[in-house]
N, C-alpha and C positions, 0 to 999 in steps of 0.2 A: 452767531445766533442760531446756527443749526448744529445740533449735537449728534454724535454717533457713538456715545459711550456704550450703548448696548450692542454695538456692531463694530468691533475693532477692525480697522483696515490695515492692509499691509503697506509697506513703504512704497511699493510700486503703484498701488492704488492711490495713495495720497499724492504721488508725483503726477499721475495723469489728471487727477482732479484739479490740482493746482495749475497745471499747464493749461487745461481748458478754461479755468477761471481767469487766468492772466490774459489769455487770448481774447476771451469774450469781453473782458473789461477794456482792453486796449484797442482791439480791432473792430468789435461789433457794436459796443455801446454807443460810440459816437455817430453811427450811421443808422441805427435801428429805426428811429422815428421817421427819418427821411425815406427809407425804403418801404416802411409801412404805408406812408402817405402816397408814394408814387406807385407802389405795387410792382416795381422792377425787381428782377432777379439779381441777387447780390453776387455776381460771378467772381469778383476779385477775392472777396473774403472766403467764398466756398473753395476756390482754388487753393488759398492759403491753408484752409482746414485740411484739404487733401494732402498738402505737403507735410503737415504736422501729424498725419496718420489718423485723423479723426473720421475719415470717410470709410474706413475698413478696419475698425478696431479689432474685431474678432477673427479677421482673416489672417491666415499664416503669412509670414513674411515672404515665403516663396511665391505667393500669389499677389504680392504688392501691399499687403495689409500690415497692421501693427503687431499681430500675433499675441494679443492680450485676451483676457477672459470677459465674460458677460458683465461681471460686476464693474470692471474697468469701463466698459461701454456705457452703462447706465450712469455712472458717476460723471463721466465726461459730458454726456448728453444733458444731464441735470444742470450742469454749470452753464452750458451754452444756452439752454432754455430759460435760465434765470435772467439772462440779458435779452434774448430775443427768440421767441418760439418759432419764427419763420426759418431762421438758420437751423434750429434744432429739428424742424420737420424735414428739411432737405437731408440733413445728416441721418435722421432716423430711417427714412425711406431707403437711402443708399445702403446703410448698414443692415437693417432688419429685413426689409422686403425684397431687396435685390441680392445683396451679397450672401445673406444667410441661405436663401433658397438655392442659389447656384452652388454654394459650397457643399450643401447637403445632398442635392439631387443631380448636380451636373456631372458630365463626363470630364475627363482630363482635358480633352481638346476644348470643350466649352469653357472650362475654367481659364485656360490660357488665352482664349479669344475674348471672352466677355468679362470675367471676374478680375483679372489682373489690372486692366486699365481703370475699372471703376473703383476697386478697393484702394488704389493708389491716388485716387482723386483726379486723374487725368481725364476721365470721362464721367458722365452722370448717368445713374441708373434709375429706373422707375418700375412701377408695378401696376398692372391694369387688370382688374377683376370686374369692377362695377360698370354697368351700362345704364342708359337713360331709363329703361324700364326693368332693370334688374339690379337690386341692391343687396339686401340681406339674403334674398332667395336667389342664389347663384344659378340654380337649375333652370331658371326661366330666361337665361341670356339668349339673345337673338343673333349674335355674331357667329360666323361659320368659318371653319377651315376644312377644305376638301382636298384630299390627296390626289395629286396629279403626277404620277411617276416619282421622281426624286425631289419633288417640292410639294408644299401645301399652299393652296390658293386661299387667301384669307380676305373676307369681306365683313364689314359691320362697323358699328359705331360704339366706342367705349367712352365713358365719362368719368369725371372727377379723378383724373390721373395726375397725382402730385408729381411735379417736375416734368410733366408731359411736354410743355413747350420747349424745354431745353435738354431733354434726355437724349443720350446717344444710343442707349440700349434699354429695352423694356421687357420685363417678364409678362407675357400676355397669356390670359386664360380665355379660351374660346371653345365653342362646340365642334366636335368632330362626329358625334353620334347624338343628335338632338333627341331622339326617341328614348334615350337612356337618362335624360335629364342630367342631374349632377354627376352621374357616373359616365356621362358622355363628354365631359370637359377634358381638354388637353392643354398642356402648358407649352409655350414656345418662347424662344429667345429672339427678340426682334431688333434688327438694326434699323434705327430710325432714319438713316440716311439712304435707304433703298427706295426705289420707285414703289408707289402704292401706299406709302405712309403719309397721311395728310393731317396737318395740324388743324384741329377744330377750334371752336370758340374758347377763349380764355375766360375762366369763371371770375366774376366780380364778387369776391368773398367778404364776409363780415370781418374775419380775423386771418391770421397768418398770411397777410396779403403779399409779402415779399416771396412767399413760396409759390412759385408758378404752378397753376392748376388748370387743366384744359381737357377738352374732348380730344380723342384721336379717331380718325376715320381711316379704315382700311379699304382700299379700292383695288381689288385683284392683286394684293400684295403677295409676292411669291417667296415663301420661307423655305429654305432648304431643309430636308428631313433631318440632317445632322444637327440642326438648331432646335429640334424638338427637345423639351426638357422632360425627361422621364418617358414612359410609354403612353400610347393613346389611352385615354380614360383615367390617367393618373392625376389629371389636373386639379380636381377638387381636393384630393388628399394632399397634394403639394400646397395648394392655396391655404388650406386650414393649418397645416404645419407652419407655414411661413407667417400666418397671422398670429399664431401663438407667440412667435418671436417678436412680431411687430407690436403686440399688445404690451409686452414688457417695455419696449421703447416709448410707446405713447404714455404709459404710466410714469416713466421717468420725465418725460416732457411736461406732463401735468404737474408733477412735483416741483420742477424748476419754476414754472409759472407761479404756482402757489407760494413758494418761498419768496420770490421777488415781491409779490403783493404783500405778504406778511411783513417782511423786513421793512418795506416802505411805510407800512401802517404803524409799526412799532416806533419808528423814528418820528413819524408825524404826531403820534400820541404823546410824546414827551416834549415836543416843540410847540405845538398848537395850544394856545390858551383860550379859555372861555369861562366867564363868571369867576375870574380871579384864580383859576388853577389850570394845570395842563389837562387836556381832555382824557388822558390816560388815567387820571385819578377818579374819573366817573365810572361807576360800576357798569353802566351800559356799554362803555368802550372796553374796559378791562376784561369783562367777561367775553366779549367778542374775540379779543386777542388770545384769551385762554383757549377758547374753542378752536380758533385757527391753528394755534401751535399744536394742540393735541391731535387734530386730524392730520396735520403735516407729518408729525412723527410716526403716527400709525401707518400712514401711506408709505413712508420711507421704509419701514420694516417689512411691509408686504411686498414692496418692489424688490428689496434686496433678497428676500426669500424666493421670489420668482426668478431672480437672476441666478441664484445658486441652483435652483431646480433646472433651469435651462442649461446651465453649465454642466450639471451632472448628467443631463440627457445626452450629451455628446459622447459619453462612453457607455451609458446604460441603455440608450435609445428609448427611455421611458417618456411618455407624454407629460407635459407640464401645463396642459390646457387649463386646468382649474386654477393653479397658482397664478398664471398669467391673467386669466379673466378676473380673478378677485383683485389683483393689484391694479389692473386697468380700470375696473369699475370704481373702486374706492378712491383711487388717486384722481381720476377725472372728475368725480363728483366733489372731491375735496377742493380741486382747483376752482370749480364754479362757486363753491361755498366761500372759499377764502377771498377770491377776487370780488365777489358780490359784497362781502363785508368790508373789503378794502375801499371800494367806492363809497360805501356808506360812511366809513370813518373819515375819509377825506372830504366828504360833503361836496360842495360845488367844485372844488379842485379835483376831486375824483372823477368828475364828469367832463373836465376840461382836457383838451389835448396838450396843454402846457406840461402835464405830468404823464408818465407812462401807465398810470393806473387804469385808465379806460382801455388801453391797448391790452393789458394783462387780462382784463375782463372779456374783451372780444376774442382774444387768443384762446382763452380757457374753454370756451364753448365747444369748439371742434373736437376736443379730447373726449367728449361724451358721445360723439357721433362716428368719427371715422375708425376704421379697422374694427368695426363691431360696435353698434350702439350700446348704451347702458342696458337697454332692454334685452339685447342679444346676449350680453355678458351674464345677466341674471338667468337667462334661459340655459346657457352653457353650464353655469354653476349648479343650478337646481337639477338639471338632467343628470349630471354626474353623481350628485348626492343621492338622488332617488334610485338611480340604476344600481348603485352599490348596495343600498338597502334591499332592493328586490332580489339581487343575486346572492345575498349573504346567507 
């Protein structure tokens, strides 16, 4: 039901997509509703995903990863998210927000210490930028890291940390020079098992409920200087580069959710009858399906384009901020459009927990918010467009 005729894939890409599809169908589908209801972290399936190479797809094999490209990553993530966005969120954070930043900005010693165990799925990685009073405006963060000889003493509260309750390592962004605002942010690699790392409240979320999200509190946490990622003041630059990668992953996640909702709606439209015919024969439903399919295929091409731009950047070092923002914006809003239509097509059953339609609807919403809201994506895209005209 999902075509890729305009975007031919290699045999290797088809293999990883099929492997992810088979795993999701056999291992995740039977437990997705249960874990959504309980909000528990699906440790066993996440461990299996690590063993299959899904937790570090773009990381070279020398560092415990699968050694594949960005397109392979989004194809696998799309398939996982078609079955359960919670598993996909955990996978996305591990790959995009943790492994990518460390692979690009970390030292060899840091890669051996932090990257290898996370990329292989033996440990869980997380990313912490947001604070209770600091979201899109990172320059207002209140957490602090103060140099004390060969360590930094870190204090403060971070919020909305995906995988926070279960993470072994965290890429943390905090202030070392508050007077410089965003230019005073520095990145650190945090071992969550050291003293001073305190688990805060777990967030009771609308969707992606099996993806553990919490606050983290730092109480005189002593981080060795060698665990600083990049130089002092490089944090904002690193955070934005990592978010570019993350947005490609969120776009793939949104696509997977949209596809699941669409395919369920298509089947329901040919099975459900009303007034002597299947509901798909009514123009009101058939036009919905046409719009859903069109947006999904447009989102797919934007995502694959962003994936290729990201892959190209590994050698050219060109930014792919615009491609990532466009893909994330369109795919996330497509996910909301499609899941909303899916609930409407299913009527009362779409509102019932007996079917996964309402879960798709709840899971879709977060894709318009995290790793840059839709409003921030529009700001990023328009600023780039306007600046090019001004400098032309």
